[in-house]
N, C-alpha and C positions, 0 to 999 in steps of 0.2 A: 270691265264694263258692267254696270248694274242695269237690270231690266226687270220690270214687273213680270214679264212673260218672255220665255225664250223659245216658245213653240214656233211662232211665225218665222223668226230668223233661222231656226234649225231647219224648218221645212224648205225655205228658199236655198240655204246653203246645201241642204241634202240634194236638191235638184242639180246643183252645180257639181257635187261630188259624183252623182250618177254619170254626168257628162264626162267628168275626168276619167272615170273608169272605162266607159264605153270607148272613148277615143283612144286612150292609152293602150288598152289591152287588145285593140285591133291589130297592133303591131305584131303580136305573136302569130297571127294568121297571115299578115302581109309578108313576113320574112320568107316562108317557103313558097308563097305565091310569086313574089318578085324574083326569087331565086330562079324560077322557071322562065318567066316571061322576059327577064333581062339577062339570062345566061350568066348567073353569078355563082361563085364558089361560096363556101360557108362564111369565110372572112368578109367578103364583099357584101353578102346579104346582111350581115350584122351592122352595116352602116345605116340600116333603117333605125336601129336603136340610137346610134350616134347622132344622126341628124335630128331626131325628135328630142332627145334628152339634153344635147349640148345647148339647145335654146335656153334651158333653165339657167345655165351658167352665164351665157352671153348677155341675156336680157334681164336677169333678176334685179340687179341694182338700178338700171334705167327704169324698169317697171315700178320699183319701190319709190323712185322719185316722182314718177307719174301719179302714183297713188297718193303721195303726200300733197300734190298740187290739185288733183282732180277730186280726191275723196274716193273712198272704197266703192261706193255705189256706181259712180260714173266709170271708174276704173274697170269694174267687172263687165259693164256694158261694152267697153272698148275691147276687152279681152275676148268676149264672145264674137265681136265683129271681126277681129283678126282671125279667129278660128274659122269663121264662115268663109273668109277669103281663102284660107288654107284648104278648106274642103273643095272649093271651086277650082283650085289649082290642080286637083286630081284629074280634071277633065282634059286639059292639054297634055298632061303626063300620060294618061291612058291612051289618048289618040296617037301620041308620038312613040310611046314605049320607051322614052328616055329616062334612064334611072336617075339622072341628076334632077330632073323635074319632079320626080316622086320625092326625092330627098328634100327639095325646096318646099314642097307642099307639107311634108312632115315637119320641117323646121318652123313653118308658119303656124301649124297647129300647136307645136310646142311653145311658141312665143305667146300665143293667146292663153294657153294653159298656165304659163308663168305668171301672168297678171292675176288670173283667177286664184291660183294656189297661194300667191303672196298675200292676197286679201282674205281668203277664206279660212286658212289655218289659224291665224291669230283670232279670228272671230270665235272659232270653236273653243280655243283655249281660254279666252277671256270672257266668254259669255256667262260663265258660272264659276263656282269655286275651283281653284287650281288643283285641289286634291282629286277631283273627279273629272279632270280634263281628259284623261285617257279614256274614260268611259264614253264621253261625248264624241271623241275622235273615233273610237271603236264603232259607235253607231254610224258615223259618216263612212267608216271603212266598210261596214256591212253593205251600205248603199253602193259604195264605189266598187267593191269586188263583186257584188251581185251583177252589176253592169259588166264587170269583167268576165263573169260566167256566161252572160248572154251574148256578148260581142262576138267571140269566135264561132258560137253556134249559129248566130244570124249570118255572119260572113260566109261560113261554110254552106249553109242552107241556100242562101240567095245567090251566091256567086260560084261555088265550087261543087254543087251537088251532082253535076253531070261530068265532073272531071275525075279521071283515075290517075292519081299522081304516081302510081307504080308502073304505068305504061311508058313506053319509050317517049322521051321528050320530043323527038322528031314528029310524033304523031299528034301532038297537041297544037291547035291553032292559037298561037300566042297573041296575035292581034285581036282575035275575037275574045280571048280570055281577058286581056287587058281592058277592053271596052266594057266588060261587065261591071267594072268599077264605077262607071260614070253615073248611073242612076242612083245608087246608094249614097254617093257623096253629094249629089244635088239635094237629095232628101235631107241629109245631115246639115247642109248649109241652110236650108229652109227652117229646120228645127232650131238651129243656133240663132237665126234671125228672130224667131218668135220669142226665144228666151231673152233677147235684148229688151224686148217690150216688157216682159215679165219683170226684169230687174229694174227697168226705168220707172215703172208704175207701182213697184212694191213698197211696203212700209219699212224696208230694211234700214235700220238706223246706222249712223256713222259710229265708228269705234271711238271711245273715250278712254284716256289713260290717266291713272293717278300720277301726281307729281313725284319726282324722284330727285335724288341728290347726285345724279350723274351727268348733268348738262355739260356738254363740251367734251365728254369722254368718248373715245373711239369704241365702236362695237367690238373691236379686236381685244379690248381690255377685259372682256368677260370670258374667261376660259371655258366655262360650262357651255357657252354658245359656240365658241370656235371648235371645241372638241366634240360638241354635239353635231356640228356640221361634218366633222371628220367621220364620226360614226354613221351619220346618215348617208354620206358618200358611199361607204362600203355596203350599207344596208340596201340602198337603192340598186347598186350594182348587182348584188346577189339576188335581189328580188326580181330584177329584170331577166337575169340569167335563168332563174327558175321558171318564170312565166313565159318568156319569149323564145327560149331555146328548146323547150320540151318537145315542140312539134318538129323542130329541125332534127333533134336527136332521134325521135321516134321514126322520122322519115328515113333515116339511115338504117333502121332496123326493119323497114318494110311494113310498119304499122299502118293500117287503113285509117283514113280520116285524121291524119296527123295534124292538120291545120286547126282542128277543134280542141286539141288537148290542153291549150291554155286554160280552158274552162275547168279542167280538173284541178290545176294549181289554184285557180281563183276560188273554187268550191272549198278547198281546205283553208284558204285564207278567211273565207266567210265563217267557217267553224271556229277559227282562232279568234275572230272578232267577237263572236258570241260568248266565248270564254271571257274575253275582256269585259264585255258588258255585264256579265253575271258575277265576276270575281273581283274586279277592280272598282273602288278601293276597299271593299268590305273584307275580302279574304286575302288579297294580294296588293302590296304596294306597287307603285309604278316601277320602281327600281328592281324589285324582285321579279316582276313579270318580264322585264327586259333581260335580267340575268338568265332566267329559265329559257327564254326564247333563243338566246345565243347558244346555250348548251345543247338544246334540242337540235338546233341547226347544224352544229358540228357533227352530232351523231347521224343525222339524216344524210349529210354530205358523204360520210363514210359508207352509208348504205347505198347511195347512188354509185359510188366508185367500185365497190367490191361485191355487189349483188349480181345475180344472173341477168343477162340481157335477153334471155330466151324464155325462162320459166315465168309463170304468172300467178303463183299460188298466193302471193301477198295481195295482189289486185283482186283475185277471186274471193279472198276472205273479206276484203273491204266492201266490195260491191255486190257480192253474192255470185253464185255460179251461173246465173242467167240474167238476161234483161239488159245489163250494162256491159259494154265492151271491157274485157279484161286486158291488162297491159303487162309487158315484161316487168319484172320486179324493179329493175333500175329506173324505168320510166315512172313507176309508181312512187319511188322515193323522191324523184324530182317534184312530182305533184304534192307530196307530203311536205316539202319545203315551204309550201304556202302556209301551212299551219304554224311553222316556226317563225315565219316572217311577219305574220299578221300584227302582232302587238309591238313591233319595234318602232314603227312610225308613231303610233299613238302615245307611247311612253317617252320617247326622246323629246318630242315637242314641248310638253309641259315642264319636263326637267330642265330643258335648255332656256325657256323663255321666262321662267319664274323670277319675278322681281325686276324685270328689265324696264318697266315704266315706259317713258317716252321713247326709249330705244327699241321697243318692241317691233315697229315696222322694219328697221334695219336688221334686227336679229332674225326676223322672219325671212328677209331677203337672203341673208347669209345661209340660213338653213335650206332655202329653196335652191340656192346655187349648188348645194350638195347633191342635188338630183343629177348633176353631171356624172355621178357614179354610174347611172344608167346608160350614159353615152360611152364612157371610157372602159369600164370593166368588162362589158360584153365583148368589146373589140379585143381587149387583152385576152379574154377567154377564147375568142376566135383564133387569135394568133397562136395561143398555146395548142389548140387543136391542130392547126396547120403544121406546127413544128413537131408535135409529138405523134400525129397520126392516130391518136386514140382519144375520141371524144368523151368516152365514159370516164376514164381516169382524169381527164382535164377538169372535171367537176370538183376535184380536190382543191382547186383554186379558191372555192367558196369558204374553206376553213379560215383563210386570211381575213375575210370580211367578218365572220362571226367572232373572231378573236378581238377585233377592234370594237365591236358592239359590246362584247363582254367587259372589256376594259372600261368603257363608258359606264356600264351598269354598276360595276364594282367600285370604281374610284373617280373617274373623270367628272361625273355629274356633281360631285361634292366640292370641286375646286371653286373657290371664290376669288382667287387671285393667282397670278403667275408666280 
């Protein structure tokens, strides 16, 4: 898509990416929260991620068809409306304390985000030169993960500031705790409704695509897209494990304010995105950045599994000996995974969509469906914990994900035919 100025579209899509981040990374705080009020074990609590991320798989292609008929601008407004409804569903869920209602609300939020993600990611890829697409996505990632830093802090401050998660569960008034969700989600619904008006009256143009020679060809005929979706499946899974289970793991170690720790993972993701903005494509190609990300991820997973769960000298070195809470070394390595994960999404998208032409919307939908990794892999991780009884060593599961990412970086993104 050619445009004299990309500033206004970037600003509008940037607002949407902030919403993506804020809503998505609230899950890391919701997991230990719902674990208490709904009397869940670790495996059951991780259905929070399943309900949210499975929406991307179930709804991706229907939403792609919706976008083809309605256009991207109207589709984005519909997505925000669905998210507003999902936010309001937290009211009956909080009043009843029914876990299934919470999961339905999360599925609704995920459905709305599916529409927005399917529309916004191609925008960022195609709004300028393909060689610098990773830089533009990194800028969006900075906005997205900055919201991810804020969301757990806001959640903990507004809802959990008076709750001691280390006291006996029997001493916590679960009904009162659940009802503290109502006001924040009403506010969220109002903000989402206001954003519908922003999108409706904005000058956001529709996407245009260059002609191509692939009319009538199935999207599955493009190996770099299909294999890109495979790599993204494993990436989103390990990203969610790093972001949404850090609080759960820290809770088992008795760390105070465990529900806020997703912010630490997001902070390192922000640092990773800054590296992307500064170094891609001037010093690093998109493929090399992806390669290094996978290698660093493998090293850090080994650090999580085999470092101390009691000592905190790594955390003290990173944050300083005062001012910011120090964490056990194994928890710090989980947070550091955010740095390894940051540039995976920004680099896979342009490598996968390059040259798709009119097939770009369907290619985007296929990549969005890969977000199902955030639904399935954390559940698999939870089952491994349940079977092994050792949450720390269970993080070795992440090596599988980084190996698939490494394969895409080294070989799969170059495939032009099966």
